PyMOL Python script that loads the backbone (N, CA, C, O; Angstrom):
from pymol import cmd

cmd.read_pdbstr("""\
ATOM      1  N   MET A   1       0.834   3.328  11.487  1.00  0.00           N
ATOM      2  CA  MET A   1      -0.070   3.308  10.844  1.00  0.00           C
ATOM      3  C   MET A   1      -0.254   1.696  10.199  1.00  0.00           C
ATOM      4  O   MET A   1       0.528   1.591   9.254  1.00  0.00           O
ATOM      5  N   ASP A   2      -0.750   0.886  10.334  1.00  0.00           N
ATOM      6  CA  ASP A   2      -0.532  -0.449   9.834  1.00  0.00           C
ATOM      7  C   ASP A   2      -1.475  -0.527   8.479  1.00  0.00           C
ATOM      8  O   ASP A   2      -1.073  -1.199   7.529  1.00  0.00           O
ATOM      9  N   TYR A   3      -2.257  -0.094   8.436  1.00  0.00           N
ATOM     10  CA  TYR A   3      -3.414   0.158   7.267  1.00  0.00           C
ATOM     11  C   TYR A   3      -3.175   1.111   6.256  1.00  0.00           C
ATOM     12  O   TYR A   3      -2.578   2.021   6.832  1.00  0.00           O
ATOM     13  N   LEU A   4      -3.292   1.366   5.234  1.00  0.00           N
ATOM     14  CA  LEU A   4      -3.891   2.541   4.733  1.00  0.00           C
ATOM     15  C   LEU A   4      -5.060   1.827   3.190  1.00  0.00           C
ATOM     16  O   LEU A   4      -4.840   1.085   2.233  1.00  0.00           O
ATOM     17  N   LEU A   5      -6.211   2.538   3.686  1.00  0.00           N
ATOM     18  CA  LEU A   5      -7.336   2.138   2.873  1.00  0.00           C
ATOM     19  C   LEU A   5      -7.761   3.179   1.756  1.00  0.00           C
ATOM     20  O   LEU A   5      -7.901   4.394   1.899  1.00  0.00           O
ATOM     21  N   SER A   6      -7.967   2.270   0.384  1.00  0.00           N
ATOM     22  CA  SER A   6      -8.138   3.414  -0.432  1.00  0.00           C
ATOM     23  C   SER A   6      -8.635   2.624  -2.256  1.00  0.00           C
ATOM     24  O   SER A   6      -8.212   1.881  -3.141  1.00  0.00           O
ATOM     25  N   TRP A   7      -9.891   3.548  -1.833  1.00  0.00           N
ATOM     26  CA  TRP A   7     -10.402   2.851  -3.457  1.00  0.00           C
ATOM     27  C   TRP A   7      -9.739   3.697  -4.794  1.00  0.00           C
ATOM     28  O   TRP A   7     -10.133   3.676  -5.960  1.00  0.00           O
ATOM     29  N   ASN A   8      -8.897   4.245  -4.358  1.00  0.00           N
ATOM     30  CA  ASN A   8      -7.838   4.747  -5.868  1.00  0.00           C
ATOM     31  C   ASN A   8      -6.992   3.434  -6.707  1.00  0.00           C
ATOM     32  O   ASN A   8      -5.808   3.446  -7.046  1.00  0.00           O
ATOM     33  N   CYS A   9      -7.666   2.690  -6.846  1.00  0.00           N
ATOM     34  CA  CYS A   9      -6.888   1.274  -7.516  1.00  0.00           C
ATOM     35  C   CYS A   9      -5.888   2.386  -8.838  1.00  0.00           C
ATOM     36  O   CYS A   9      -4.689   2.169  -9.012  1.00  0.00           O
ATOM     37  N   LYS A  10      -6.419   3.183  -9.399  1.00  0.00           N
ATOM     38  CA  LYS A  10      -5.523   3.364 -10.707  1.00  0.00           C
ATOM     39  C   LYS A  10      -4.357   3.808 -10.090  1.00  0.00           C
ATOM     40  O   LYS A  10      -3.503   3.457 -10.904  1.00  0.00           O
ATOM     41  N   HIS A  11      -3.539   4.577  -8.804  1.00  0.00           N
ATOM     42  CA  HIS A  11      -3.298   5.051  -8.051  1.00  0.00           C
ATOM     43  C   HIS A  11      -2.030   4.619  -7.049  1.00  0.00           C
ATOM     44  O   HIS A  11      -0.934   4.076  -7.182  1.00  0.00           O
ATOM     45  N   ILE A  12      -2.702   5.091  -6.146  1.00  0.00           N
ATOM     46  CA  ILE A  12      -1.988   4.448  -5.013  1.00  0.00           C
ATOM     47  C   ILE A  12      -2.437   3.335  -4.836  1.00  0.00           C
ATOM     48  O   ILE A  12      -1.527   2.884  -4.141  1.00  0.00           O
ATOM     49  N   ALA A  13      -3.448   2.191  -4.968  1.00  0.00           N
ATOM     50  CA  ALA A  13      -3.705   0.761  -4.504  1.00  0.00           C
ATOM     51  C   ALA A  13      -3.643   0.231  -5.852  1.00  0.00           C
ATOM     52  O   ALA A  13      -4.477  -0.622  -6.155  1.00  0.00           O
ATOM     53  N   SER A  14      -2.801   0.596  -6.695  1.00  0.00           N
ATOM     54  CA  SER A  14      -2.302  -0.545  -7.923  1.00  0.00           C
ATOM     55  C   SER A  14      -0.977  -0.997  -7.563  1.00  0.00           C
ATOM     56  O   SER A  14      -0.269  -0.400  -6.751  1.00  0.00           O
ATOM     57  N   GLY A  15      -0.591  -2.217  -8.263  1.00  0.00           N
ATOM     58  CA  GLY A  15      -0.160  -3.018  -7.810  1.00  0.00           C
ATOM     59  C   GLY A  15       1.397  -2.636  -7.974  1.00  0.00           C
ATOM     60  O   GLY A  15       2.288  -3.236  -7.372  1.00  0.00           O
ATOM     61  N   ARG A  16       1.603  -1.637  -8.802  1.00  0.00           N
ATOM     62  CA  ARG A  16       3.189  -1.042  -9.472  1.00  0.00           C
ATOM     63  C   ARG A  16       3.106   0.309  -8.699  1.00  0.00           C
ATOM     64  O   ARG A  16       4.022   0.992  -9.157  1.00  0.00           O
ATOM     65  N   VAL A  17       2.425   1.036  -7.719  1.00  0.00           N
ATOM     66  CA  VAL A  17       2.614   2.155  -7.136  1.00  0.00           C
ATOM     67  C   VAL A  17       3.414   1.458  -5.208  1.00  0.00           C
ATOM     68  O   VAL A  17       4.312   1.889  -4.485  1.00  0.00           O
ATOM     69  N   ARG A  18       2.249   0.005  -5.085  1.00  0.00           N
ATOM     70  CA  ARG A  18       2.757  -0.352  -4.165  1.00  0.00           C
ATOM     71  C   ARG A  18       4.463  -0.890  -3.725  1.00  0.00           C
ATOM     72  O   ARG A  18       5.152  -0.928  -2.706  1.00  0.00           O
ATOM     73  N   LYS A  19       4.625  -1.317  -5.449  1.00  0.00           N
ATOM     74  CA  LYS A  19       6.174  -1.587  -5.182  1.00  0.00           C
ATOM     75  C   LYS A  19       7.406  -1.016  -5.139  1.00  0.00           C
ATOM     76  O   LYS A  19       8.483  -1.359  -4.652  1.00  0.00           O
ATOM     77  N   VAL A  20       6.767   0.556  -6.156  1.00  0.00           N
ATOM     78  CA  VAL A  20       7.062   1.393  -5.956  1.00  0.00           C
ATOM     79  C   VAL A  20       7.226   2.374  -4.703  1.00  0.00           C
ATOM     80  O   VAL A  20       7.884   3.403  -4.861  1.00  0.00           O
ATOM     81  N   MET A  21       6.718   2.121  -3.613  1.00  0.00           N
ATOM     82  CA  MET A  21       6.740   2.779  -2.363  1.00  0.00           C
ATOM     83  C   MET A  21       7.393   2.645  -1.825  1.00  0.00           C
ATOM     84  O   MET A  21       8.294   3.388  -1.435  1.00  0.00           O
ATOM     85  N   GLN A  22       6.878   0.498  -1.394  1.00  0.00           N
ATOM     86  CA  GLN A  22       8.205  -0.011  -0.947  1.00  0.00           C
ATOM     87  C   GLN A  22       9.293  -0.052  -0.801  1.00  0.00           C
ATOM     88  O   GLN A  22       9.731  -0.119   0.348  1.00  0.00           O
ATOM     89  N   SER A  23      10.092  -0.031  -1.820  1.00  0.00           N
ATOM     90  CA  SER A  23      11.420   0.112  -2.067  1.00  0.00           C
ATOM     91  C   SER A  23      12.001   1.366  -1.770  1.00  0.00           C
ATOM     92  O   SER A  23      13.086   1.359  -1.188  1.00  0.00           O
ATOM     93  N   ILE A  24      11.432   2.513  -2.087  1.00  0.00           N
ATOM     94  CA  ILE A  24      11.456   3.686  -1.615  1.00  0.00           C
ATOM     95  C   ILE A  24      11.316   4.131   0.099  1.00  0.00           C
ATOM     96  O   ILE A  24      11.414   5.243   0.618  1.00  0.00           O
ATOM     97  N   ASN A  25      11.128   3.172   0.537  1.00  0.00           N
ATOM     98  CA  ASN A  25      10.401   3.561   1.842  1.00  0.00           C
ATOM     99  C   ASN A  25      11.523   2.327   3.026  1.00  0.00           C
ATOM    100  O   ASN A  25      11.637   2.175   4.242  1.00  0.00           O
ATOM    101  N   ASP A  26      12.157   1.679   1.754  1.00  0.00           N
ATOM    102  CA  ASP A  26      13.060   0.397   2.444  1.00  0.00           C
ATOM    103  C   ASP A  26      14.336   1.012   2.159  1.00  0.00           C
ATOM    104  O   ASP A  26      15.316   0.781   2.867  1.00  0.00           O
ATOM    105  N   SER A  27      14.370   1.666   1.310  1.00  0.00           N
ATOM    106  CA  SER A  27      15.479   2.107   1.099  1.00  0.00           C
ATOM    107  C   SER A  27      16.067   3.953   2.361  1.00  0.00           C
ATOM    108  O   SER A  27      17.165   4.433   2.640  1.00  0.00           O
ATOM    109  N   LEU A  28      15.113   4.216   2.595  1.00  0.00           N
ATOM    110  CA  LEU A  28      14.636   4.664   4.218  1.00  0.00           C
ATOM    111  C   LEU A  28      14.393   5.018   5.291  1.00  0.00           C
ATOM    112  O   LEU A  28      14.148   6.047   5.921  1.00  0.00           O
ATOM    113  N   GLY A  29      14.560   3.396   5.484  1.00  0.00           N
ATOM    114  CA  GLY A  29      14.093   2.466   6.488  1.00  0.00           C
ATOM    115  C   GLY A  29      12.876   2.850   7.352  1.00  0.00           C
ATOM    116  O   GLY A  29      12.805   2.359   8.479  1.00  0.00           O
ATOM    117  N   ILE A  30      11.953   3.651   6.938  1.00  0.00           N
ATOM    118  CA  ILE A  30      10.744   3.383   7.063  1.00  0.00           C
ATOM    119  C   ILE A  30       9.761   2.273   6.951  1.00  0.00           C
ATOM    120  O   ILE A  30       9.930   1.339   6.167  1.00  0.00           O
ATOM    121  N   HIS A  31       8.811   2.371   7.680  1.00  0.00           N
ATOM    122  CA  HIS A  31       8.030   1.031   7.915  1.00  0.00           C
ATOM    123  C   HIS A  31       6.856   1.846   6.595  1.00  0.00           C
ATOM    124  O   HIS A  31       6.333   2.958   6.663  1.00  0.00           O
ATOM    125  N   THR A  32       6.751   0.889   5.572  1.00  0.00           N
ATOM    126  CA  THR A  32       5.422   0.895   4.739  1.00  0.00           C
ATOM    127  C   THR A  32       4.183   0.404   5.129  1.00  0.00           C
ATOM    128  O   THR A  32       4.071  -0.817   5.019  1.00  0.00           O
ATOM    129  N   PRO A  33       2.947   1.186   5.674  1.00  0.00           N
ATOM    130  CA  PRO A  33       1.945   0.330   5.700  1.00  0.00           C
ATOM    131  C   PRO A  33       1.409  -0.344   4.538  1.00  0.00           C
ATOM    132  O   PRO A  33       1.870  -0.028   3.441  1.00  0.00           O
ATOM    133  N   VAL A  34       0.392  -1.338   4.621  1.00  0.00           N
ATOM    134  CA  VAL A  34      -0.153  -2.208   3.409  1.00  0.00           C
ATOM    135  C   VAL A  34      -1.144  -1.215   3.194  1.00  0.00           C
ATOM    136  O   VAL A  34      -1.642  -0.462   4.030  1.00  0.00           O
ATOM    137  N   VAL A  35      -1.333  -1.284   2.196  1.00  0.00           N
ATOM    138  CA  VAL A  35      -2.262  -0.673   0.904  1.00  0.00           C
ATOM    139  C   VAL A  35      -3.091  -1.712   0.254  1.00  0.00           C
ATOM    140  O   VAL A  35      -2.715  -2.638  -0.465  1.00  0.00           O
ATOM    141  N   CYS A  36      -4.433  -1.357   0.681  1.00  0.00           N
ATOM    142  CA  CYS A  36      -5.416  -2.063  -0.008  1.00  0.00           C
ATOM    143  C   CYS A  36      -7.018  -1.617   0.091  1.00  0.00           C
ATOM    144  O   CYS A  36      -7.388  -0.919   1.035  1.00  0.00           O
ATOM    145  N   THR A  37      -7.889  -2.033  -0.872  1.00  0.00           N
ATOM    146  CA  THR A  37      -8.715  -1.551  -0.824  1.00  0.00           C
ATOM    147  C   THR A  37      -9.234  -2.143   0.329  1.00  0.00           C
ATOM    148  O   THR A  37      -8.694  -2.937   1.099  1.00  0.00           O
ATOM    149  N   PRO A  38     -10.986  -1.375   0.357  1.00  0.00           N
ATOM    150  CA  PRO A  38     -11.456  -1.994   1.848  1.00  0.00           C
ATOM    151  C   PRO A  38     -11.925  -3.801   1.827  1.00  0.00           C
ATOM    152  O   PRO A  38     -12.199  -4.459   2.830  1.00  0.00           O
ATOM    153  N   GLU A  39     -11.912  -4.232   0.603  1.00  0.00           N
ATOM    154  CA  GLU A  39     -12.751  -5.772   0.258  1.00  0.00           C
ATOM    155  C   GLU A  39     -11.831  -6.187   0.842  1.00  0.00           C
ATOM    156  O   GLU A  39     -11.899  -6.888   1.852  1.00  0.00           O
ATOM    157  N   GLU A  40      -9.930  -5.479  -0.207  1.00  0.00           N
ATOM    158  CA  GLU A  40      -8.768  -6.477   0.234  1.00  0.00           C
ATOM    159  C   GLU A  40      -8.574  -6.530   2.121  1.00  0.00           C
ATOM    160  O   GLU A  40      -8.126  -7.469   2.779  1.00  0.00           O
ATOM    161  N   LEU A  41      -8.925  -5.606   2.469  1.00  0.00           N
ATOM    162  CA  LEU A  41      -8.454  -5.699   3.990  1.00  0.00           C
ATOM    163  C   LEU A  41      -9.581  -6.758   5.116  1.00  0.00           C
ATOM    164  O   LEU A  41      -9.415  -7.246   6.235  1.00  0.00           O
ATOM    165  N   MET A  42     -10.817  -6.767   4.049  1.00  0.00           N
ATOM    166  CA  MET A  42     -11.907  -7.390   4.914  1.00  0.00           C
ATOM    167  C   MET A  42     -11.584  -8.928   4.393  1.00  0.00           C
ATOM    168  O   MET A  42     -12.259  -9.671   5.106  1.00  0.00           O
ATOM    169  N   GLU A  43     -10.660  -9.874   3.229  1.00  0.00           N
ATOM    170  CA  GLU A  43     -10.738 -11.294   3.029  1.00  0.00           C
ATOM    171  C   GLU A  43      -9.562 -10.913   3.934  1.00  0.00           C
ATOM    172  O   GLU A  43     -10.253 -10.503   4.867  1.00  0.00           O
ATOM    173  N   VAL A  44      -8.313 -10.741   4.357  1.00  0.00           N
ATOM    174  CA  VAL A  44      -7.318 -10.892   5.369  1.00  0.00           C
ATOM    175  C   VAL A  44      -8.061 -11.247   6.511  1.00  0.00           C
ATOM    176  O   VAL A  44      -7.488 -11.453   7.581  1.00  0.00           O
TER     177      VAL A  44
END
""", "prot")
cmd.dss("prot")
cmd.show_as("cartoon", "prot")
cmd.util.cbc("prot")
cmd.orient("prot")
């Protein structure tokens, strides 16, 4: 999975949670999908 879309900006799509997930997955050698809202995805 390359992208994970979420409307939940207070939790999973928040910048703080994104950094924590990236850090944990990096330490485990796991790919982290881009977590974003549908609007953010359309901006890319």
